[in-house]
N, C-alpha and C positions, 0 to 999 in steps of 0.2 A: 651972567647975573650971580651975584654973591649971595650966600644964605647966611641967615643969623645962626647962632648956635643951636636954637631951639629947632629951627626947621631942618638944620643938618641931622639932628638926633632923630628926628621923625622920618626922614628919608632913610637913614640907616636901618632904622627898625623895620620899615616896609620891605626893604631889600632882603633882610635876614628871613622875615616872615615868608616871603616869596619863595626863596631858596629851600627853606624847610618843607613847604607844600610840594614843591616840584620833586622832591626826593622821597615823599611819604610813599610807604607801600599800601596796596589794597589790602582789605582785611582777609584773613585766610577762610576758605570756604568750610562751613560745617562737615563734620564727618559723614560719610554717606550711610544711609540707612540699608541694611540687607537683611534679608530672612535666611535661615540656616536650618539644617536637620542634623540632629545628633546620631551618630553611627551606633547602631544597635544590631550586632549580629542576629540573622534570622533564618528560618527555613523558607526558601523560595522555590516555586515550581519551575521546573526545567523543560524547556521545548527544544526538539532538534527538528530543524526544517530542511525539507528536501523538496526537489521535483519529482512528482509520482507520476504514474500512467496506470490508467485502468485496463483491466484485462477480463476477458470472460472467464467464469470459474470452469467451465467445460466448453470444449469445442471438438465436435465429432465430424468426420468424414462420413457422409451418407453414400454408400457404393453398393453396387449390384454384385450379387453372390452367385448368380446364374447368367447363362448367355441367352440373349433373346432380344426382341424388339419391344421399345416401350409402347405400351397401350394408352396410357393415360398419365397425366400429371395433375394431381388433385390438391393443390395448394397455391397460394399467392405468394410470390417472392417477398421475403422481408416480413411475412405474418408471424404472429406468435402463435404457435400450436402446442398442443398438449402431447404427452408421451402416449404412443400407440396411434396417432392419427395417420391415415393413410396419405403417403406422399406420392408414390409412384406404383403403376401396376404394369408388370411386363407380361406380354401375352402368354396366358397360362395354358392354353391348349395343347402345345407340344409335351408339357409336364402332366397334364391331366391323362394324356394317352400313356405316357410312360407309367403313370400311376396304375392304370388299369392292366397294363402289361405286368407290372409287378405282382399285382393281385392275382392274375391267372397263373403265374409261375408258383407263387405259394400254394394256391390250390392243386397245381400238379405236383409239387414236392409233398404235399400232406397225403394225397392219393397214393403216391409211389412209397411213402413211408408206412402207411396203413397196409398196403399189400405186402411189403417185405416183413412187418411184424407178424402178420397172419401166417405167412410161410415159415417163419422160424417157429411160431407157436404150434403150427401142425407138424412140423418135424420133431420137435421136443416132445409132442405127445404120443409118438409112436413107441410102444413098449417092447416089441418083438426085437430081440438082439440080433443085429446084423442087417435089419431091414433098411436102415438109414446109414449111409456111410458117413463116417466122421467129417471127411474132407467136404461132402456136400452140405453138412450142417454148418461148417467153418464158413464156406462161401455165402450161404444165406445170411449168417449173422453179419457178415462184411456188407452185404447188400443193405441190411437194414441200417447199418452204421452210415453207409454212404448216402442212403435216403434221409437219414436224420440230418446229417451235415448240409444236404442239398435244400432241406426245408429251412434250416438256419440261414442259409445264404440267401434264400429267396425272401425270406422275412427281412434281412438286412437291407436287400435292395428295395423291398417295399418301404422300409422306413426312410431310406435314402430318397426314394421317389416322393414320397409325402412332405419331406423337409425341402427339397427343391421346388415342389409346388407351393409351399408357404413362402419361400424366398421370392416368388413372384409379386407378393404384396410387400412393398418396401414402406416400413411404418416409421414414425418419428421415435427415435431411441430415447428422447429426453423432452422435458418442458423447456421450450426455449424458441428463439427465432430462426427462421429458415433463410438462408441466404439465396444468391442467384443460383438458377438451375444451370447446370452444365450441359444437359442433354433435353432435347426436346421429344415430343411425341413422334414415333417412326424411327427414331435413332436405334441402332444396334449397339447394345452394351455387352459387357462380358465380366467375369470375376477378375479379370486382370487389370492392365493399366488403362483400359477403355471403361472402367466400372465406376468412376467418380461421377456422382450425379449432383450433389449439392453439400453444403456444410451447414451445420447447427450450432447455434451459440446458446449457452445457458448464462444468463447475466444477472439472475437473482438466486443466490449472492453473487457479488462481484468483486474481483481481486483489485487491489491497488498496490503496485510494486514500486519500490524506490531503491536507490543505491546509496549506500554509505561509504565513503572513501575509507581505505584502510587505516589511515592516520586516525580518523575520527572514530572508527570502530575500536581500535586498540585503546584509544584514550576513553572512550565510554566503558569498555570492559574493565580497564584498570581502576577508575574511579568507582565503578559500581562494586568491585571486588573490595576496595579500600574504605568503603562507606562514605566516598564523596558525592555519590548519588545513592539516595534510597528510594524504595517504592513509597509512593504515597498511601499510607495505611495498608490494606490488604489486596489493593488493586495491581494488576498486571499492567505492563505498559500497552497503551493503546495508540491508535492513529485517529487524527482529525484531519479533514480535508477542505480545502477552499477552491472553488472553481475559478477559472481564469477571468471571469467578470466580477470577482470579489464575493460572490455568493458562498457562505459557510453551508456546507452540506451537513444537516443535522446529526444523523447517526454516527456513532463512534464505530471504529473498525478494530477487530480483534487481531493482533499481530500473531500469525500462527505458522510463520515459515521464515527460516533464515538459511540462506545457502550454506552448504558445507564447505564451499571452496570460494576463494578469492578470484575474481575475473582477472587474469593477467593482461587482458587487453585494456581494461578501464582501471585497474587497481581498486576496485570497490567490492562490497559484498552486497547482493541482493537480498531485500527484505520485502516481505508481503503481508498485506492485512486483508480480511475478509469483511465486506460490508453488506448490509441489507441494502437493496437497490429499491427504494420506495418508488412506486408507479414507474419502475424502469427509467428512472431520470437520468441515470448515467449510461454512456455507451461506451463499449470498449475502444480503447485508443485515445480517450481524452487525457490531455495533460492536466494536472491538478497540483496545487502546493500542499504538500504532506507535511503535518505536524505530529511528531512523535511525543506523546506526553505520558503522564503517569509516575514522573520522578520528581523528587524534591531534592534540594542542596541545602543541608543543615549547616547552621553556624556561618552564614554567608553575608558579606558586606555588600549591600546594594544602596545605590543612591540615584536620585532623579536624573535622567539623561541629560537635562538641560544644565546641570550644575558642571557637567565636563566640558571643557575646551581643548583646542588643539593648537599645538605650536610646533616649530621644527624639531624641539626635543622630544615631542611626543605628547600625550594626552595630560592635562593638569586640571587641578581644582584649587580654589582658596579655602585654607583652614583657618578658623578663627583660634587665635591662642588666647591664653588666660588674660592678657592685658588687652584683649579685644583688637589687636593688630592682625593684619591678613598675611599669611604666609602662602606662598605659591608652592604647590606640591605636585611633583610629577607622579603619575599613577600608571598602573597597568590595567585597563579595562578588559572584561572577558565578555561573556555573552550577556544578551538583553533578556530581561525577565519582565515582561509587560511594558510599563513605561519607566522602569529602572535599569540601571547598568550594574552588573555584577562586576566588582573590583577584585582582581586578583592580588594586587600588592600596592602598598604606598599609603594605605589608611589603617588606623587602628580603632578598635571600639572606644566610644566616648567622645572622639574628636567631632567638632563642629564644622560642618562643610558649607559654605555659601551656596545658595541655590538662586535666589532672586537678588537683583541689583548688581550683576556681576560687572555691568557697563562702567561702573564708577569706582570699581576696586582696583587698586594698584598694590604690589607687594610692600609690605611694611606699614601701610597707613592704617589709622585707627578707623574702626567701623562702629555703628551702632547696630547690634545684632538683635533680631527678633526671631523666635522659633516660628518655623513655617506653618505649624499648626494654628498659630494666631492671626495668620495673615487673611484677609477677606479673599473670597473665591476670585474676584476680579483683579487679585494682585498682578502687577506687572511682572513678566518673566522675560528678561533679557537673555 
């Protein structure tokens, strides 16, 4: 079928229009909206986290100090007792008899000394020259000296007998919990290897010990000496603990012990804090999360944790340049401070770091930045 010139022109125009439409590119998407924070160095609190274990502040072995048979056990195992409470009674009758013997010997020695003193006084009262030989007087003085020494010995034996009789009553040496008994009524105990009866623990106050690696210890001391870490006000460093079920234990612990040596087996330094044990809530041997606090780090760059991404090259953030383009920046993150991440290197004061909207950001693209403080609370955080 042949076309007239007009029809041919229209067909050609339609072909050209169809070709242009097929080669047209879709419109470019608008620049993504992002929120940012402006880096401002500030002082941030520093927390050192460890695994700690609770320990009794005092542990005492309750032992027999004399030989004898247990006559009674006057406590319930695991009970909380006060200092001076009777725990065990050793049969006191042999010791009471020894006490009476010692008293009698003291009486004998006193009588002997009294007689010796009277003899010496009688001889010394004789005024007739030569009536008393000096050797006889010397012997009598020696008798008096011996009698005096015998009295002192008898008194010492009496004191020992009284002491040993007192040892038959075994009382609680402190306020605390009594453990399992090692001997029952009727057992023969002595002051040697057979003398352990039970143990007592004082758990109020209670200790929490933790280990700091040698590397962390040296870094902590170095930064503290150089001013990298500073005490928060006039406070001393303290310990806070979290139980394994996530419960935060309210009292703070005072750090009052740092081992003078590094444990060569673990390569760490033992540190310890003392806590008030409210209602005896903590028991010795519990594992806890220990947080050493009380320090601040001045002049620190910290950004929200969600602003940091990971790549094979390391951690990175997006920095908004003056022309509103995004720059990928490799950084070196350090410790966490609450919900922020401390940045050791890679960022400078005054730079703008993208926090929200990261999923839409690519290196070099233009973005529409808004300060994070102006974002609604329900802002999306990619």
